[in-house]
C-alpha positions as a Markdown table, in Angstrom:
| # | Residue | x | y | z |
|---|---|---|---|---|
| 1 | Unk | 27.7 | 49.5 | -24.3 |
| 2 | Unk | 28.8 | 45.9 | -25.0 |
| 3 | Unk | 32.1 | 45.0 | -27.0 |
| 4 | Unk | 31.3 | 45.9 | -30.3 |
| 5 | Unk | 32.5 | 42.9 | -32.4 |
| 6 | Unk | 30.1 | 40.8 | -30.2 |
| 7 | Unk | 27.3 | 42.3 | -31.4 |
| 8 | Unk | 27.6 | 40.1 | -34.5 |
| 9 | Unk | 27.0 | 36.5 | -34.1 |
| 10 | Unk | 27.3 | 35.2 | -37.7 |
| 11 | Unk | 26.0 | 35.9 | -41.3 |
| 12 | Unk | 22.7 | 34.8 | -42.4 |
| 13 | Unk | 23.1 | 33.2 | -45.8 |
| 14 | Unk | 19.5 | 32.4 | -47.4 |
| 15 | Unk | 18.6 | 32.7 | -51.1 |
| 16 | Unk | 17.0 | 36.3 | -49.9 |
| 17 | Unk | 20.3 | 37.4 | -48.4 |
| 18 | Unk | 22.2 | 36.3 | -51.7 |
| 19 | Unk | 19.6 | 38.5 | -53.5 |
| 20 | Unk | 20.3 | 41.5 | -51.4 |
| 21 | Unk | 24.0 | 41.1 | -51.5 |
| 22 | Unk | 23.8 | 41.9 | -55.2 |
| 23 | Unk | 22.3 | 45.1 | -54.1 |
| 24 | Unk | 25.1 | 45.9 | -51.4 |
| 25 | Unk | 22.8 | 44.8 | -48.4 |
| 26 | Unk | 24.3 | 42.1 | -45.9 |
| 27 | Unk | 22.2 | 40.2 | -43.2 |
| 28 | Unk | 23.6 | 39.3 | -40.4 |
| 29 | Unk | 22.1 | 37.4 | -37.1 |
| 30 | Unk | 23.0 | 39.6 | -34.1 |
| 31 | Unk | 22.7 | 39.7 | -30.3 |
| 32 | Unk | 18.9 | 40.2 | -29.1 |
| 33 | Unk | 20.1 | 43.4 | -27.4 |
| 34 | Unk | 22.1 | 44.4 | -30.1 |
| 35 | Unk | 21.3 | 48.3 | -31.1 |
| 36 | Unk | 21.9 | 49.8 | -34.7 |
| 37 | Unk | 25.0 | 51.9 | -33.6 |
| 38 | Unk | 26.5 | 48.7 | -32.2 |
| 39 | Unk | 25.9 | 46.6 | -35.4 |
| 40 | Unk | 27.4 | 49.6 | -37.2 |
| 41 | Unk | 30.5 | 49.6 | -35.1 |
| 42 | Unk | 30.9 | 45.9 | -35.1 |
| 43 | Unk | 30.7 | 45.9 | -39.1 |
| 44 | Unk | 33.1 | 48.9 | -39.3 |
| 45 | Unk | 35.8 | 46.9 | -37.0 |
| 46 | Unk | 35.1 | 43.7 | -38.2 |
| 47 | Unk | 35.0 | 44.1 | -42.0 |
| 48 | Unk | 36.7 | 47.6 | -42.5 |
| 49 | Unk | 33.6 | 49.2 | -44.2 |
| 50 | Unk | 31.1 | 52.0 | -43.1 |
| 51 | Unk | 27.6 | 51.0 | -43.3 |
| 52 | Unk | 25.1 | 53.9 | -44.8 |
| 53 | Unk | 22.2 | 52.3 | -43.1 |
| 54 | Unk | 21.0 | 49.5 | -41.0 |
| 55 | Unk | 17.7 | 47.8 | -40.6 |
| 56 | Unk | 16.8 | 45.4 | -37.6 |
| 57 | Unk | 14.2 | 42.9 | -37.3 |
| 58 | Unk | 13.1 | 40.7 | -34.4 |
| 59 | Unk | 11.9 | 37.1 | -35.5 |
| 60 | Unk | 9.7 | 35.9 | -32.7 |
| 61 | Unk | 9.9 | 32.1 | -31.4 |
| 62 | Unk | 7.5 | 29.7 | -33.1 |
| 63 | Unk | 5.9 | 26.7 | -31.5 |
| 64 | Unk | 6.5 | 23.5 | -33.7 |
| 65 | Unk | 5.4 | 19.8 | -33.5 |
| 66 | Unk | 7.9 | 17.5 | -34.3 |
| 67 | Unk | 7.9 | 13.6 | -35.1 |
| 68 | Unk | 5.2 | 11.6 | -33.0 |
| 69 | Unk | 3.5 | 14.7 | -31.6 |
| 70 | Unk | 6.4 | 16.0 | -29.9 |
| 71 | Unk | 6.0 | 19.9 | -29.2 |
| 72 | Unk | 8.7 | 22.3 | -28.8 |
| 73 | Unk | 9.8 | 25.7 | -29.6 |
| 74 | Unk | 11.7 | 27.2 | -32.8 |
| 75 | Unk | 13.8 | 29.9 | -31.2 |
| 76 | Unk | 13.7 | 33.3 | -32.1 |
| 77 | Unk | 16.6 | 35.6 | -33.2 |
| 78 | Unk | 17.2 | 39.0 | -34.2 |
| 79 | Unk | 18.7 | 40.1 | -37.6 |
| 80 | Unk | 20.5 | 43.1 | -39.1 |
| 81 | Unk | 20.2 | 44.1 | -42.8 |
| 82 | Unk | 23.3 | 46.2 | -43.5 |
| 83 | Unk | 23.5 | 48.3 | -46.6 |
| 84 | Unk | 26.9 | 49.7 | -47.7 |
| 85 | Unk | 27.8 | 52.2 | -50.2 |
| 86 | Unk | 28.2 | 51.2 | -54.1 |
| 87 | Unk | 31.5 | 49.7 | -54.8 |
| 88 | Unk | 32.1 | 48.2 | -51.0 |
| 89 | Unk | 31.5 | 44.4 | -50.4 |
| 90 | Unk | 31.8 | 42.2 | -47.4 |
| 91 | Unk | 33.6 | 38.6 | -48.1 |
| 92 | Unk | 32.4 | 35.9 | -45.7 |
| 93 | Unk | 35.2 | 33.6 | -46.9 |
């Protein structure tokens, strides 16, 4: 098992993630090989809260065509949606 606090890379701040935060759900970009148990342990250590549940989603890489027809690949990543008890919050500041 990896060192727990390395499972989280950064918070994922989007409109949808902000809307989920009002429902006590927070979204994080996590290591591609991180398990739900590692994410729970990392959130517990870093933010001092105990998640109720965690959902993970792997976003696949996507092909892109940039300026002047140059082709490339947008990297894939894994994100975790962490649900907390009512009244508990995570501050990203």
